[in-house]
PALO-916181 format. One line per 10 residues: number of its first residue (from 1); their letters; for each residue x, y, z of N, C-alpha, C. Coordinates in steps of 0.001 Angstrom, whole numbers. Example, Ala and Ser with C-alpha at 12.3 -4.5 7.8 and 13.67 -1.06 7.14 Angstrom:
1 = as = 13190:-5690:7800:12300:-4500:7800:13200:-3300:7800  12850:-2250:7080:13670:-1060:7140:12900:30:7870 $
***
This chain:
1 = mftdffyilr = 29091:11126:-12358:28646:11932:-12285:26974:11923:-11250  26780:12754:-11088:25868:12330:-9542:26061:11613:-9035  26752:11247:-8166:27590:10326:-7669:26876:10283:-6193  26785:11725:-5945:26329:12232:-4124:24686:11745:-4060  24465:11976:-5584:22697:11782:-5912:22703:10206:-5019  23246:9565:-5663:22982:7995:-5640:22648:7729:-4035  24327:8197:-2838:24022:8790:-1330:22898:8945:-1184  21976:10072:-1737:21492:11090:-446:20189:10127:-520  20068:9844:-2246:18454:8926:-2364:18703:7747:-908  19854:6782:-1369:20103:5477:-454:20067:6081:1798 $
11 = knkvpvslve = 20751:6957:1356:20320:7620:2987:19047:8225:3164  18396:8507:2189:17040:9017:2560:15775:8109:2520  16535:6190:2485:15760:5609:2446:14740:4713:813  15440:5460:-30:14878:4776:-1259:15653:4081:-1623  15494:2658:-2343:16083:1320:-2599:16011:1281:-3661  17217:2264:-4402:18501:2505:-5302:19234:1329:-5730  19291:557:-6547:20275:-427:-7214:20996:194:-7960  22177:-928:-8312:23050:-244:-8917:23164:-384:-10379  22004:-1540:-10785:21350:-1546:-11972:20647:-732:-12481  19792:214:-11339:18852:1341:-12078:19847:2503:-12249 $
21 = wmtlmealak = 20909:2618:-11336:21583:3727:-11032:22364:3692:-12684  23351:2646:-12965:23371:2963:-14104:22997:3155:-15693  21219:2402:-15746:20173:2908:-16624:20335:4220:-16183  20336:4840:-15885:20549:6278:-15281:21395:7181:-15914  22616:6562:-15776:23922:7202:-16152:23872:6505:-18041  23540:5578:-18767:23009:5408:-19321:21948:6568:-20776  21016:6905:-19886:20297:7637:-20525:20703:8709:-20460  22003:9425:-19541:22248:10878:-19481:23830:10864:-20297  24240:9711:-20944:25193:9526:-21966:24236:10179:-23239  23620:9160:-23448:22503:9001:-24932:21963:10354:-25070 $
31 = ghirdldefy = 21972:11456:-24161:21010:12988:-24624:19737:12761:-24359  19251:11491:-23785:18205:11852:-23502:17321:12857:-22263  18207:13532:-21431:17743:14435:-20822:18471:15382:-21102  17639:16753:-20932:18328:18448:-21932:18063:18973:-20943  17389:18888:-19623:17242:19517:-18504:17399:19533:-17361  17115:20181:-16278:16769:19621:-15133:15465:19057:-14736  14389:19614:-15339:13077:19071:-15678:12795:17545:-15832  13415:17029:-16787:13487:16224:-17238:14338:14926:-16743  15255:15895:-15961:16215:14920:-15067:15232:14802:-13680  14651:15212:-13424:13534:15062:-12239:12905:13421:-12506 $
41 = flarailvks = 12558:13860:-13623:11539:13146:-13572:11206:11497:-14254  12424:11753:-15053:12976:10458:-15599:13975:9834:-14928  14424:10291:-13467:15602:9568:-12398:14515:9066:-11866  13334:10106:-11413:12191:8859:-10158:11818:7767:-10886  11634:7462:-12286:10668:6764:-13305:11937:5057:-13533  13337:6167:-13033:13782:4817:-13276:14744:4074:-12140  14607:4825:-10837:14850:4630:-9673:14365:4358:-8833  12829:4797:-8612:11988:4524:-7664:10934:3672:-8557  10736:2456:-7515:9605:1445:-7845:8320:1499:-6945  8433:2356:-5979:7131:2562:-5835:6710:4121:-5596 $
51 = etyydqydis = 5253:4112:-5239:4861:5618:-5343:4881:5925:-3827  5140:4904:-3464:5722:4719:-1542:6797:5806:-1453  8028:5551:-2215:9057:6233:-2076:9126:8012:-2507  8251:8435:-3159:8055:10066:-4257:8722:10905:-3129  7813:10881:-1433:8121:12059:-746:10168:11681:-539  10151:10580:-40:12150:10357:82:12605:11106:-1367  12348:10252:-2540:12922:11368:-3461:12604:12523:-3493  11791:13401:-3063:11929:14371:-3374:12113:15751:-2495  12790:14770:-1166:13412:15502:-692:14867:15263:-667  15389:13949:-1030:16827:13903:-1874:16861:14688:-2959 $
61 = fqeyfqgvea = 16163:14612:-3837:16289:15568:-5249:17271:17144:-4536  15663:17756:-3573:15985:19090:-3036:16885:19156:-2446  17668:17915:-1777:19083:18412:-1118:20146:17679:-1737  20228:17151:-3023:21244:17530:-3682:21468:18791:-4946  20476:18814:-5569:20468:20126:-6168:20391:21064:-5678  19976:21553:-4293:20040:23082:-3525:20948:23504:-1900  21391:22089:-1857:21874:21336:-922:21798:21966:553  20663:22575:880:19995:22339:1557:18887:21312:2336  18440:20993:3539:17271:19456:4096:15721:20408:3475  14894:19163:3881:13740:19353:3371:13045:20479:4757 $
71 = peeitqevle = 12410:21558:4398:11631:22723:5029:10705:21888:5655  10475:22456:6752:9200:22156:8070:8038:21684:7515  7238:20793:7347:6261:20355:7212:5360:21141:6960  4707:21538:5664:3549:22243:5687:2310:21482:5747  1463:22040:6849:309:21586:7490:-1141:21629:6416  -2290:20689:6722:-3147:20554:5804:-3544:21896:6411  -3527:22382:7392:-4564:23899:7250:-3890:24770:6650  -2500:24486:6309:-1849:26223:5354:-2779:25556:3700  -2590:24284:4000:-2833:24160:2208:-4495:24267:2133  -5355:24122:3383:-6888:24568:3124:-6546:25830:2816 $
81 = wlkdplnrml = -6288:26462:4109:-5892:28423:3746:-5460:28418:1975  -5284:27667:1388:-4320:27914:-200:-5481:27640:-1252  -7016:26956:-746:-7363:26221:-1643:-8386:27990:-2719  -8611:27358:-3602:-10147:28718:-4144:-8847:29598:-4637  -7972:29940:-5942:-7008:30937:-6292:-8221:32372:-6668  -7088:33708:-5955:-8412:34825:-6270:-7234:35352:-7132  -7662:36960:-7544:-6958:37791:-8321:-5733:38163:-8565  -4893:38199:-8859:-3070:38426:-8915:-3157:39876:-8601  -1798:39977:-7779:-1423:41069:-7607:-81:41120:-8586  446:42651:-8783:2284:42602:-9546:2725:43215:-7810 $
91 = lgeegqalfd = 4291:42995:-7956:4801:42886:-6601:5880:44278:-7618  5632:45409:-6312:6423:46537:-6635:8408:46059:-6985  8879:47371:-7387:9684:47351:-7384:10593:46774:-6396  10178:47622:-5560:11039:47416:-4075:11111:45988:-3433  9675:45315:-3624:9316:43910:-2966:10482:43148:-3945  10192:43464:-5477:11018:42519:-6022:12743:42448:-5734  13037:43432:-5878:14570:43402:-5172:15431:43041:-4000  14006:43119:-2880:14110:42650:-1294:14332:40988:-1896  13978:40403:-2410:13966:39117:-2902:14708:38937:-3633  15168:39079:-5106:16217:39203:-6044:17685:39133:-4749 $
101 = smdfdelmke = 17282:39632:-3452:19194:39378:-3170:18844:38567:-2466  17889:37831:-2154:17776:36537:-1491:18407:35170:-1840  19154:34563:-1409:19913:33283:-2390:18577:31961:-1625  19217:30936:-2100:17855:30004:-2160:18092:29612:-418  19154:29646:111:18531:29085:1535:18101:30312:2434  18085:31809:2599:17790:32528:2681:16553:32192:2564  15623:32226:1879:14242:31555:827:13586:30510:1914  14358:29726:2245:13578:28733:2844:13913:29044:4482  15118:29702:4954:14714:29548:6071:13428:30934:5938  13507:31934:5579:11992:32484:5753:10935:31918:5951 $
111 = lekrlreqte = 10577:31030:4712:9270:29978:4463:9363:29275:5633  9969:28778:6400:10089:27903:7934:9757:29082:8728  10439:30674:9209:9464:31133:9899:8435:31658:9953  7874:32004:8522:6780:32297:8597:5364:30892:8325  6033:29697:8316:5217:28479:8867:4889:28686:9942  6285:28690:11177:5642:28920:12091:5032:30303:13109  5266:31019:11869:4460:32050:12851:2451:32362:12542  2530:32480:11226:1252:32489:10352:162:31426:11330  -855:32414:11756:-1705:31727:12486:-3224:31606:11433  -3457:32301:10442:-4911:32303:9913:-4035:32651:8613 $
121 = qhdggghwig = -5222:32653:7659:-5362:32382:5799:-5005:34030:5812  -4632:34091:4808:-4187:35405:3981:-4305:35174:2690  -5053:36335:1989:-5188:36611:502:-4808:38057:112  -3992:37976:-1027:-3581:39453:-1967:-2527:40150:-527  -2273:39089:-217:-1256:39958:487:72:39875:-269  1248:40736:748:2990:40210:-41:4253:40091:1007  3078:38925:2713:3497:38372:3343:3646:37376:3224  2651:36866:4256:2105:35807:4670:2134:35049:3224  1962:33437:3412:1810:32194:3027:-140:32469:2476  -271:32610:1334:-1320:33021:753:-1380:32434:-448 $
131 = rggtspfghs = -3135:33735:-1147:-3540:33629:-2753:-3245:34350:-2857  -3055:35019:-4546:-3546:35877:-5196:-2679:36978:-4684  -1587:36990:-4137:-544:38940:-3308:531:38383:-3864  1610:38692:-3798:3179:38928:-3920:3977:38676:-3118  3340:37685:-2331:4556:37161:-1310:5010:36209:-2107  6172:36010:-1877:7064:34836:-2559:6599:33516:-2108  5830:33028:-1265:4934:31727:-202:3278:32001:-874  3190:30460:-1969:1121:30772:-1480:1311:30510:-3587  87:30557:-4037:588:30182:-5061:-893:31603:-5636  -812:31407:-7235:-1900:31863:-7712:-1816:33423:-7541 $
141 = gyhphgirig = -370:34326:-7061:-172:35444:-7060:912:35830:-8092  1588:36684:-7953:3235:36947:-8845:4255:37143:-7596  5579:36024:-8026:6513:36538:-7551:7939:35860:-8713  8553:36247:-9329:9423:36173:-10400:10370:35053:-9803  10807:35020:-8048:11255:33824:-7443:10561:33606:-5795  9619:32949:-6297:8468:32434:-4986:8756:30444:-5432  8149:30139:-3850:7970:28856:-4280:6017:28633:-3676  5987:27930:-5123:4146:27434:-5106:3769:26821:-4020  3122:27047:-2977:2460:25482:-2210:1152:25787:-2707  359:24558:-3544:-244:24231:-3391:-881:25103:-4563 $
151 = gqgggrhavq = -2491:24581:-5333:-3008:25341:-6302:-1754:25026:-7883  -2393:25828:-8884:-2036:25472:-9590:-365:26246:-10681  785:25433:-10788:1799:25659:-11629:2154:26441:-12773  2829:27533:-13122:3044:27700:-14334:4703:28113:-14756  5489:28012:-13686:6949:27904:-13632:7403:26689:-14157  7017:25865:-14426:8101:24665:-14720:9090:24289:-14590  9196:24245:-13011:11172:24045:-12160:10832:23528:-11685  12102:22566:-12132:12431:21217:-11341:12064:21384:-9797  13102:21934:-8940:13028:22857:-7883:11997:23073:-7205  11153:23430:-7965:9664:23852:-7331:8933:22575:-7446 $
161 = iaqerrfkny = 9067:22088:-8701:8297:20429:-8212:8883:19757:-6877  10431:20251:-6831:10744:18425:-5669:10331:19182:-4524  10151:20067:-4050:10146:21161:-3051:8012:21169:-2615  7629:21233:-3672:5814:20808:-3492:5680:19575:-3218  4254:19545:-2446:3730:17913:-2694:2820:17580:-3634  2917:17020:-4428:1920:17047:-5617:1018:15502:-5382  1896:14844:-4778:961:13385:-3990:385:13969:-2612  -70:12847:-2818:-888:12861:-887:661:12035:-372  721:11520:617:1748:10673:1053:1478:9506:502  2182:8898:-462:2252:7725:-1167:2530:6253:534 $
171 = rsdltldvrq = 1720:5767:770:2376:5046:1923:1435:3821:2194  3282:3035:1751:2383:1532:1869:1535:1058:3188  866:1623:4191:-327:1060:5083:-1753:2143:4449  -1551:2505:3098:-2938:2985:2784:-3974:1431:2601  -5065:2155:2852:-5836:1064:2409:-6035:332:627  -6877:-389:543:-6425:-1083:-633:-7365:-763:-1156  -7381:-1269:-2916:-8050:-916:-3313:-8357:-2680:-4557  -8861:-2950:-5305:-9121:-4517:-5932:-8522:-5022:-6153  -7924:-3722:-7186:-6704:-4262:-8180:-5029:-4543:-7441  -4683:-3381:-6270:-3378:-4014:-5202:-4159:-5492:-4601 $
181 = igvalkklrq = -5365:-5416:-4038:-5515:-6687:-3392:-5518:-8489:-4925  -5941:-7630:-5544:-5893:-9297:-6476:-4613:-9372:-7165  -3399:-7975:-7121:-1678:-8516:-7416:-1286:-9592:-5596  -1723:-8996:-4663:-1011:-9489:-3614:-1549:-10743:-3394  -2792:-11338:-4065:-3364:-12568:-3804:-2880:-13699:-4482  -2190:-12546:-6288:-1791:-13399:-6732:-814:-14188:-6718  486:-13931:-5706:1460:-14157:-5603:1081:-15704:-3856  100:-15684:-3869:-238:-17016:-3187:-76:-18293:-4564  -256:-18571:-5845:-326:-19082:-6701:1281:-20571:-6175  628:-21685:-6903:1950:-22702:-6575:1280:-23529:-7752 $
191 = lrrtgpedel = 2234:-23168:-8710:1947:-23901:-9869:3029:-25166:-10049  1883:-26649:-10145:3057:-27744:-9875:2079:-28409:-11750  2727:-29319:-11501:2338:-30036:-12587:1414:-31100:-12446  8:-31390:-13386:-719:-32139:-12733:-1643:-32857:-13848  -2380:-33711:-13711:-2969:-34029:-14839:-2301:-34764:-15828  -3102:-35701:-17095:-2685:-35590:-17886:-1362:-35309:-18634  -368:-35799:-19826:344:-35162:-20429:-16:-34936:-21691  -399:-33586:-21785:-852:-32934:-23023:-414:-31321:-23429  966:-31031:-22592:1211:-30073:-23128:3261:-30045:-23470  3045:-29658:-24780:4768:-29976:-25446:5326:-29003:-25064 $
201 = dlegtikata = 6880:-30286:-24382:8126:-30113:-23702:8577:-29977:-24881  8757:-27965:-24974:9769:-28013:-25874:11537:-27896:-25998  11836:-27622:-25079:12962:-28301:-25145:13353:-29612:-24650  12481:-30361:-23881:12643:-31693:-23964:12811:-32738:-25513  11946:-31884:-26394:12386:-32453:-27775:12752:-31964:-28781  13242:-30691:-28489:14537:-30446:-29123:15560:-30907:-28668  15810:-31344:-27656:16346:-32864:-26868:16439:-34251:-27919  15571:-34634:-27946:14951:-36003:-28341:14909:-36016:-29890  14619:-34596:-30128:14929:-34790:-31641:16210:-34848:-32297  17181:-33826:-31936:18468:-34062:-32423:19285:-35543:-31594 $
211 = knagdldfiw = 19229:-36069:-30833:19592:-37583:-30471:18774:-38568:-31441  18017:-37611:-31890:17101:-38860:-32656:17638:-39010:-34095  18963:-38327:-34405:19288:-37337:-35748:17988:-36834:-36774  17713:-35756:-35864:16990:-34964:-37209:15677:-35725:-36724  15136:-36863:-36572:13766:-36785:-36873:13550:-36486:-35825  11826:-35962:-35677:10734:-35385:-34969:10642:-36502:-33698  10591:-35948:-32489:10702:-36702:-31451:10206:-36082:-30309  8894:-36092:-30385:8008:-35115:-29752:7864:-35589:-28077  8169:-35041:-27261:7742:-35259:-25352:6774:-34143:-25026  5658:-34374:-23926:4995:-34080:-23348:5429:-34338:-21826 $
221 = qrsrkntvkl = 4538:-33656:-21684:4008:-33338:-19652:3407:-32609:-19874  3209:-32931:-18345:1975:-32288:-17572:1835:-30831:-17799  399:-30545:-17263:236:-28338:-17566:820:-28198:-16509  1173:-27180:-15978:1582:-26775:-14718:-123:-25666:-14347  -575:-26255:-13156:-1697:-25630:-12523:-1889:-24863:-11318  -2374:-23715:-11194:-2135:-23586:-9619:-3005:-24820:-8428  -2566:-24978:-7815:-3094:-26038:-6818:-4063:-25357:-5558  -3306:-23933:-5653:-3624:-23584:-4208:-5333:-23684:-3996  -5621:-24091:-3082:-6952:-23851:-2283:-7005:-22711:-1251  -7806:-21796:-1405:-8377:-20335:-252:-9254:-20555:340 $
231 = lllmdvggsm = -9659:-20474:1830:-10974:-20091:2454:-10479:-18993:3156  -11297:-18199:2619:-11666:-16488:3063:-12867:-16884:4650  -12549:-16077:5447:-13620:-16317:7033:-13414:-14981:7069  -14684:-14244:7106:-14990:-12768:7261:-16358:-11996:9171  -15351:-11238:9095:-16506:-10911:10057:-17105:-9749:9913  -18655:-10109:10567:-19904:-8967:9481:-20583:-8687:10755  -20282:-7445:9996:-21609:-6324:11503:-21186:-5772:12608  -21309:-5246:13343:-21057:-4281:14752:-20184:-3866:14456  -18681:-3578:15072:-17650:-2782:14695:-16911:-2934:13657  -17318:-4172:12499:-17036:-4165:11547:-17530:-3371:10281 $
241 = epyamlcsrl = -18333:-2717:10829:-19445:-1907:9707:-18861:-869:8878  -17715:311:9958:-17028:991:8903:-16031:406:8018  -15510:-826:7987:-15358:-1521:7215:-15698:-2443:5688  -16550:-2398:5700:-17744:-2521:5133:-16935:-3026:3442  -16691:-1812:3256:-16287:-1068:1919:-14649:-1714:1519  -14200:-1719:2123:-12911:-2573:2391:-12848:-4256:2594  -13892:-5115:3182:-13672:-6071:3025:-14459:-6404:1945  -15606:-5692:1103:-16519:-5620:700:-15266:-5815:-1127  -14096:-5040:-751:-12887:-5389:-2320:-12093:-6416:-1678  -11932:-6974:-552:-11160:-7773:-572:-11444:-8919:-1488 $
251 = fsaahssshf = -12910:-9423:-865:-13996:-10705:-1441:-13819:-9822:-2694  -14366:-9207:-3510:-14487:-9304:-4819:-12729:-9504:-5690  -11854:-9294:-4416:-10886:-9523:-5624:-10485:-10990:-5745  -10944:-11158:-4065:-10745:-13325:-4305:-11698:-13825:-4678  -12922:-13217:-4664:-13803:-13843:-5765:-13627:-14402:-6913  -13084:-12864:-7479:-13063:-12994:-9040:-11750:-13232:-9836  -11050:-13904:-8727:-9241:-14384:-8990:-9719:-15984:-9492  -8813:-16015:-10716:-8696:-17055:-11263:-7593:-17748:-10950  -6674:-17386:-9871:-5112:-18334:-9454:-5928:-19038:-8645  -6984:-19593:-8647:-7073:-20679:-7137:-7592:-22102:-7400 $
261 = kdfqyyyfhn = -7367:-23304:-7080:-8048:-24353:-7437:-9359:-24036:-6505  -9705:-23886:-5713:-10861:-24094:-5158:-10949:-22440:-4500  -11792:-21743:-3893:-12115:-20692:-2951:-13433:-21382:-2614  -13325:-21103:-1368:-14361:-20991:-568:-15119:-19537:978  -15528:-19180:911:-15815:-17971:2050:-16758:-18201:2977  -16829:-17938:3915:-18354:-18133:5464:-17837:-16693:5779  -18943:-16300:6247:-19575:-14736:7710:-19085:-15467:9018  -18959:-14761:9607:-19205:-15305:11334:-19493:-13097:11783  -19742:-13129:12893:-19773:-12207:13630:-19019:-12062:14920  -18045:-11467:15369:-17075:-11451:16278:-16330:-12756:16418 $
271 = ciydnlyrdi = -16654:-13546:16020:-16193:-15034:16852:-16932:-15957:16088  -16387:-16532:15810:-16409:-18450:15006:-17280:-18886:16519  -18031:-20074:16088:-18577:-20685:17517:-19297:-22081:16274  -20271:-22587:16432:-20914:-23536:16148:-20753:-23775:15009  -21080:-23008:14406:-21542:-22529:12575:-21167:-21663:12081  -20575:-21526:10634:-20408:-20480:10052:-21441:-20528:8562  -21225:-19081:7914:-22532:-18709:7374:-22180:-18817:6041  -23224:-19050:4812:-22844:-18865:3213:-23108:-17221:3132  -24103:-16549:4063:-24438:-15875:3563:-23655:-14387:4747  -24194:-13160:4306:-23780:-11870:4692:-24790:-11694:6059 $
281 = eredavstvh = -26417:-12089:6051:-27201:-12263:6949:-27232:-13084:8314  -26237:-14176:7620:-26475:-15147:8759:-27307:-16070:9293  -27955:-16375:7811:-29253:-17296:7995:-28612:-18690:7278  -28225:-18913:6726:-27882:-20402:5622:-26319:-20661:6253  -26725:-21466:7377:-25172:-22159:8284:-25070:-23359:7857  -23718:-23241:8060:-23278:-24350:7707:-22133:-25033:9129  -22277:-26861:9387:-21046:-26437:10801:-19834:-26460:10162  -19032:-25604:11893:-18287:-25744:11871:-16875:-27231:11835  -18062:-27884:12571:-17415:-29725:12448:-17379:-29761:11367  -18161:-29313:10497:-18358:-30228:8732:-16791:-29758:8143 $
291 = llrtlepdyk = -17054:-28261:7845:-15872:-27922:7538:-14650:-28217:8059  -14687:-28817:9027:-13042:-29147:9101:-13358:-30767:8992  -13738:-31162:8748:-13947:-32511:8221:-14174:-32586:6895  -13903:-31479:6432:-14241:-31768:5114:-13696:-30817:3846  -12482:-30108:4110:-11312:-29424:4005:-10486:-29831:4437  -9545:-29773:3482:-8177:-30281:3794:-7046:-29346:4627  -6223:-29943:5034:-5515:-28667:5865:-4807:-28273:4803  -4068:-28377:3769:-3413:-27070:3030:-4370:-26370:2506  -5798:-25696:2762:-5937:-24525:2102:-5245:-23753:3237  -5112:-22712:2153:-4476:-21197:3160:-5804:-20409:3520 $
301 = llivgdarmg = -5673:-20188:4862:-7117:-19235:5804:-6731:-18293:5733  -7658:-17721:5329:-8006:-16293:6262:-8629:-15595:6797  -8405:-14856:7645:-9488:-14518:8304:-9363:-13114:8845  -10606:-12613:8359:-10938:-10833:8226:-11816:-10528:9227  -10790:-9674:10597:-12305:-9035:11663:-10966:-8223:12661  -12025:-7932:12859:-11045:-6679:14589:-10819:-7276:15268  -11481:-8512:15974:-10552:-9387:17183:-11034:-8788:18061  -11959:-7382:18281:-12679:-6925:19508:-13421:-7725:19912  -13906:-7575:20857:-15978:-8175:21670:-14998:-8304:23279  -16141:-8339:23199:-16244:-8602:24939:-15577:-9942:25663 $
311 = pwelveryga = -14702:-10104:25851:-13740:-11423:26590:-15038:-12271:27160  -16016:-12499:27146:-16792:-13553:27737:-17273:-13909:26396  -17063:-13207:25500:-17691:-13701:24028:-16585:-14348:23501  -15771:-14555:23520:-14203:-14745:23564:-14181:-16856:24256  -14412:-16456:25368:-14119:-17326:26567:-15052:-18161:27693  -16267:-17963:27631:-17052:-18396:28022:-18190:-19276:26847  -19081:-19963:27939:-19828:-20993:26762:-21135:-19863:27270  -21949:-19962:26864:-23222:-19192:25706:-22383:-17859:25893  -21479:-17406:25388:-20975:-16052:25380:-21014:-14975:23862  -21873:-16012:23341:-22211:-15146:22217:-22794:-14308:22451 $
321 = inyyerneip = -22290:-12802:21449:-23704:-11820:21694:-24571:-11992:20799  -24692:-12997:20061:-26338:-12985:19244:-26902:-14409:20346  -27982:-14335:21176:-28431:-15411:21626:-29009:-16906:21452  -28808:-16949:19886:-29499:-18088:19106:-27605:-18676:18650  -27091:-18352:18735:-25714:-19296:18451:-25771:-19822:19065  -25981:-19785:21065:-26163:-21047:21774:-24788:-21910:21688  -23678:-20866:22136:-22528:-21873:22072:-22315:-22662:23176  -22213:-23440:23244:-21562:-24611:24504:-20130:-24959:24093  -19622:-24840:23837:-17331:-24159:23249:-17103:-23114:23289  -16504:-22793:24017:-16627:-21039:24009:-15591:-20803:22137 $
331 = giiwlrriad = -15829:-19725:22142:-14951:-19470:20894:-14020:-19308:20861  -12921:-19433:21523:-11057:-19202:22081:-10833:-21068:21278  -11809:-21408:21831:-11525:-23391:21454:-12322:-23201:20213  -13020:-22852:19661:-13022:-22718:18290:-12086:-22877:17482  -11681:-21570:17719:-10161:-21011:16892:-9060:-21235:16867  -8548:-21988:18341:-7629:-23056:18169:-8140:-23885:17609  -9351:-24811:17308:-8972:-26185:16607:-8947:-25799:14885  -9624:-24311:14657:-9256:-23884:13352:-7940:-23863:12980  -6951:-23359:14451:-5487:-22688:13617:-5000:-24281:13948  -5485:-25571:14627:-4265:-26829:14559:-4750:-27146:13413 $
341 = hfshcvwlnp = -6227:-27389:12508:-6581:-27641:11495:-5180:-27643:10118  -5261:-26279:10052:-5067:-25336:8961:-3524:-25112:9152  -2813:-26391:7963:-1310:-25186:7903:-1088:-23945:7913  -1258:-23145:7550:-1244:-22139:7090:-2320:-20894:7183  -2351:-20042:7953:-3378:-19591:8809:-2865:-17609:8589  -3529:-17071:8546:-3182:-15233:8952:-4610:-14615:9482  -4610:-13703:9965:-5786:-12947:10412:-5157:-11712:10055  -6109:-11173:9200:-5970:-9517:8494:-7292:-8953:9458  -6541:-7851:10478:-7422:-6856:11233:-7161:-6155:10305  -8425:-4828:10397:-8275:-3687:9414:-8865:-2442:10352 $
351 = daprfwihat = -8799:-2790:11935:-7979:-1501:12762:-6308:-1197:12413  -6070:20:12960:-4561:439:12917:-3451:-545:14021  -2648:-1185:14128:-1893:-1690:15276:-1774:-1410:16216  -2359:195:16403:-2087:807:17407:-3129:576:18095  -3885:237:17893:-5481:-283:18416:-5434:-1155:19079  -5222:-2481:18646:-4360:-3896:18689:-4470:-4182:20070  -4142:-3065:21469:-3751:-3534:22495:-5212:-3712:23128  -5814:-4770:23216:-7104:-4820:23757:-6845:-6508:24389  -7848:-6989:24884:-7485:-8305:25629:-8349:-9807:24632  -8985:-9147:24204:-9372:-10607:23176:-8193:-10331:21909 $
361 = vnmigrlfpm = -7718:-8601:21488:-7050:-9618:20155:-5689:-9644:20262  -5000:-9653:22180:-4131:-10292:22109:-4009:-11606:21824  -5252:-12388:22729:-5676:-13505:22489:-5825:-14050:21432  -6241:-13634:20793:-6209:-14098:19577:-5303:-13885:18614  -4339:-13136:18784:-3278:-12633:17994:-2465:-13790:18556  -2356:-14321:19510:-1718:-15686:20063:-1633:-16962:19077  -3007:-17161:18626:-3825:-17683:17545:-2726:-18132:16094  -3141:-16621:15990:-3263:-16839:14613:-1908:-15135:14178  -696:-15502:12926:-267:-13991:12918:-951:-13444:12364  -1002:-12253:12572:-1697:-10879:13110:-989:-9412:12037 $
371 = ypltlegleq = -2251:-9555:10941:-1425:-8458:10039:-2290:-7432:9743  -1842:-5885:9602:-3157:-4879:9246:-3686:-5409:7747  -4882:-4708:7540:-5331:-4734:6120:-4974:-3710:5664  -3965:-3614:5348:-3174:-2450:4754:-2119:-3038:3321  -2104:-2499:2592:-1282:-3295:1641:-316:-3501:2389  910:-3358:2702:2222:-3617:2978:1334:-4629:4278  427:-4637:5004:-31:-5914:5784:-478:-6755:5130  -1055:-6507:4281:-1516:-8122:3220:-534:-8604:2427  601:-8104:1863:2114:-8850:1615:2736:-9327:2185  2676:-9165:3731:3235:-9953:4995:2280:-11151:4941 $
381 = avgklvvkk = 911:-10986:4850:625:-12268:5354:231:-12998:4262  81:-12944:2800:580:-13377:1984:1529:-13985:1972  3040:-13600:2554:4507:-13806:2636:4080:-15303:3153  3536:-15069:4404:3269:-15962:5521:2876:-17282:4966  1697:-17242:4094:808:-18443:3805:1411:-18982:3117  2688:-18658:1798:3154:-19231:851:4659:-19910:1603  4614:-19878:3015:6364:-20243:3503:5833:-21521:3950  6765:-22404:3382:6413:-24172:3329:7172:-24041:5144  6094:-25205:5513:6578:-25821:6788:7227:-27661:6753 $
***
């Protein structure tokens, strides 16, 4: 049953497994689904692993249960026109008879036609996509066979749910909140048994007791502890100002995490030179040489910055934009030393990858694996940090 729906989901890039599909079939067999609405929501809960795939699921649901492809994208401009509902109008007998005679395919074709032709907002009418009228397209009006776009619903039909966009496009390249960052950073954990043997080895105790004719023989083992040490270096000021809140979330998640054996953080502006700084005002300096001498190479290094600067800031002596840096050694050399010292390094760039076509970004990208500061990018960066070398 519904086998074609499974293949449509896979065709639309929804990663559905056979185990999840059999779970849905079991729910059907046990009578947990009574109508199409319940099927829509329960199937989505079982089959869709992430909000990232909600759009593909809606399109697949519509395609299977109506036999049509998705309509043209409803633009943000149209959705803006549909804000703030107006008083309803009632559809006359002649207009109702017209749309009673349409099947769903014809209704969708008519919607696509009007999406192409409509150029302005409409309220209270019976033709264009609007509010408070008798058109079959829009909301807050009346039509027995309409398609609600925006607004609040009342019909509660699953096909209408599938056709609308109830959510913003959930995508893996959206910016992060503290919880998402914390979950991603948690994957850095490397649990190893260290310290004194102060934890009961239950399985070993059972085996030893069995061999000892039932007399208790306690076996102890070392506790598993996270051995990961994280070093976070963050670019602040200047072109990083628009990303201050995003970087604050990353810092908050890392700072509040209990998953690290050690966590250290420092600030810089544009590029790393002779000093890094313990404070965002860059007044409390610590020598970069000192850090490289005292921090072991097994620290996981996470650098955050847009990597965009004047080329002279990266490759020339005394090229730092802040005159008090007085860097005799060019920034690119400091970055190379850092990349050579730590065994695992990544660079998170808050700019979208389409803006990475820049001389200094390319140069830094050759030293450090660079990922966008998004959910998907952070997960890829964490994956890179945990790979054994």
